[in-house]
N, C-alpha and C positions, 0 to 999 in steps of 0.2 A: 794644635796639640794632639788631636785624635790622629791626624795623618802621620805625625812624627812617631807616635807610639806604634802605629801599625807598620810603618816603614821599617822600624828597628827589628820587628819580628814578622816580616811579611810572609815567609813560608809557613810559619806556625799559625799565623792568623788565618791563612787560607784553609789549612786543615781544620781548624776550629769552625770556620764558616761552613765547610762542607758537612761536618757532623750535625751542626745545629740546623742547617737548612733541610737535611734529610729527615731529621726528627720532626720538624714542623710540617714538612710536606706529607708525612705519613700520619701524624697524630690526629685524633678527632678534633673537630672544630677548626684548628689551624690549617687543616688540609682542605677545607671547604673551598669550592670554586667561587663562592660568593666573595671571598677575600681577594682583593686585587693582588696580582703577582708582585707588583712593586712594593706593596705594603708588607707582604711576607718577606721580601728581600731586605727591606728596611729593618724589620724586627730582627731578622737573622743577623744583619750587620751590627746593630747596637748590642745584641745579646753576645755575639762573638767578641766584640770589643770589651764588654763588661767582664767576660770570663777569661780573656787573654792574660791579664796579670796573674791570676791564680794558676793557669796552666804553665806559664813561664816559671813561677815560683816552685811548682811541683817537680821541676826537673824533666819535663817532657823532652825526649830526644829531639834536637834540632834536625829536621830532615835535610838531606842533601838534594841537590837538583837531579833531574833525570828520572830513571826508572824507579829508584827507591822512593822518590817523592810521589810518583803516580801510584805506586802500590800502597803507600801510607794513606793517600787520599781515598783510594777505593776502600781501604779498611775503615777509615773514619765514616764513610758513607754507609757501610754495612752496619756499623755500631749504631748509627742514628736510625737506620731502618729497623733493626732488631728492637731497639728501645721503643720506637713508635708502634711496633707490631703488638706489643702487650697492651697498649692503650686501644688499638683497633679491636683486639679481642674483647676488651672490656665492653665496648658498645655492641659488639656482635652478640654478647650474652643477652642483652635486652631485645635485640631484633629476633633472635631465635626463640626467646620466650614468647614474644608477640606472635611469632609464626605458629607456635603451639596453640595459643589462645584463639587465633583467627580460625584455624582449622576446626576446632571444637565448637566455636560459636556459629559457624556457617559463613564466616567472612573470608574464607580461603581465597576466593577469586577477587576480592577487593584489594587493589594495589594502589599505593600512592608513591609519588616520587620523593625520595630522600635526597635533599640537596647536599648533605654531607657526604654520603657514600656514593652519590651519583647513580643510584639504582632504584628500582621500584621494590618497596617492601610492603607487607600487610599493614592495614590501617591501624590495628592495635599495636603492631610493632613500632610504627611511627609515633604513636601516643606514648608508649613506654620509653622510646628513644628520647623524646622531648623532655619527659620528666627526668630521665637519667642525665640529660645534658644540663638541666637546671641544677640538679643536685651536685653534679660534677663541678660546676662553676661556683656554687655557694659554698661547697666544702673545701674550696681552695685547690681544686684540681689543676687550674691553669698555673698557679704558683708552683705546684708540685712538679709539673712538667719541667719547669725551668730549674728547680732545685734538684730533683732526682734525675731527670733525663739529661740535663745539660751539665750543671756544676758537679753533681754526684758522679756522673759517668766519667768525666775527665779526671776526677780524683781516684777512680778505681780501675779504669780500663783504658788502655791505649791501643792504637791500631797495631802496634808491634806485638801486643799480647794476643791479638785475635788469631794469629797463625796456628797456635796450638790449642785454641779454645773449642774446637769442634766437638770433642768428646764431652765437654761440660755444657755447652749451649744447646745441642740438639735434644738431649733428654728433657731439658727445661722447656724448650719450645713445644715438644710433643706432649709433655705433661700439662702445659697450659691449654693446649687444644682439648685435652681430655676434660680439664676443669671447666672449659667453656660449656660443654654439653651438661656436665654435672650441675653447674650453677644455673643454667637455663631451666633444667628440670626442677630444681629446688624452687625457683621463682614461680614456675608455672604449675607445680603439682597441686597446691590447694584448690585452684580454680579448675584445673583439668580433672581432678578427682571428683569434684562436685558435679561438673558437667557430665562426666561419665555416669555417675549415679542417676542424674536426670535422664540421660538417654536410656538407661536400663529401666527406669520407672516408666518412661513413655512407651517402651517396648512391652512392658507388662500390661499397661493400660490398653495397648493395641490388641493384645491377645484376649484380654477380658472383655473389651468392648470394640469389636471390629468395625462398628459403624462410626467410630470417632475418626475425624479427619486429622490424623497426626501430622500430615505434611503442613497443614495450615496452622496447627497449634505448636508444632515442635520448634520451628525456626524462631518465631517471635519469643517463645518462652525461653529458649536457649540463649538468645541475645540479651533478653531482659535480665535473666539470672546472672549471666556472665558480667554484664556491666554493674549489677548490684554487688557481685562478689569483688570486682575490681575496686569499687568504691569502699566497701567494708574492709578490704585487706590493704588499702593504700598505706596506712601506717606501717604495716609489716613490709610492704614492698619498698617503701622509702628507706627503712632500716636495712633491708636486704641490699638495696642499691649501694648504700654507704659501705657495707661490708665488701661487696664486689669491687668497688672502687679502691678501697684500702688494700684488697688482695692483689689488684693489678699492680699497684706501686710496690707491694711486697715482692712480687715476682720480678720487677725491675731491679730491686735491691739485691735479690738473690742472684740475678744474672750478673750484676756488677761485682758483688761480694765473692762470687764463685771464682772470679779471676784475680781478685785483689788479695785474698787470703791464702 
């Protein structure tokens, strides 16, 4: 039955498959190298099969063979990549906030390997990244990837629409990059501000009592205060994480609605 349904709309199924695979290959968690490639392909296959009836019913133009089909496939891949990009920026917010924390705490040189991004990131950035990942899953982020990024994208934007979308998409992408730094600073500011005041206080103590060994006292004190502040502000950080996650999916909706309306 599955094979028959796919065979009736083979070109369209292939286009759906390309977009879904590009999205899952870029999106956080699903892009992890820890996930076997065959598992990602299987999820893509069944997701594309589940979405196919809705795409057919929406009147998606049936592609012709040849160059037109190749161009449509490239367009579908770009849509999947753009949609996943906003989710990548979501986790980049937490990594950047952790970078700010680490530099002020004295952990700037401590790097750990992030299996999701396949790069080394600061220790505190990895800690915030793991918390954000848990919140993302608990808040239904994975379901929203499929609802917003897959089903919603096919209802709002086709590869044929992408040709004239440059003027609408590029400002949204650059605006999202600006929001990345803005949200990172908002997350990091309470702790950064306190640590800055601590550094100023230590500097004043150094002037008032030059015999104090500030190098021996400063680092443990900054690290202890920073971890205490992270613990005390964790409820605020969790709430802020949820706001950032909601904003990422709002940006995806804006990307799609900008072309559908």
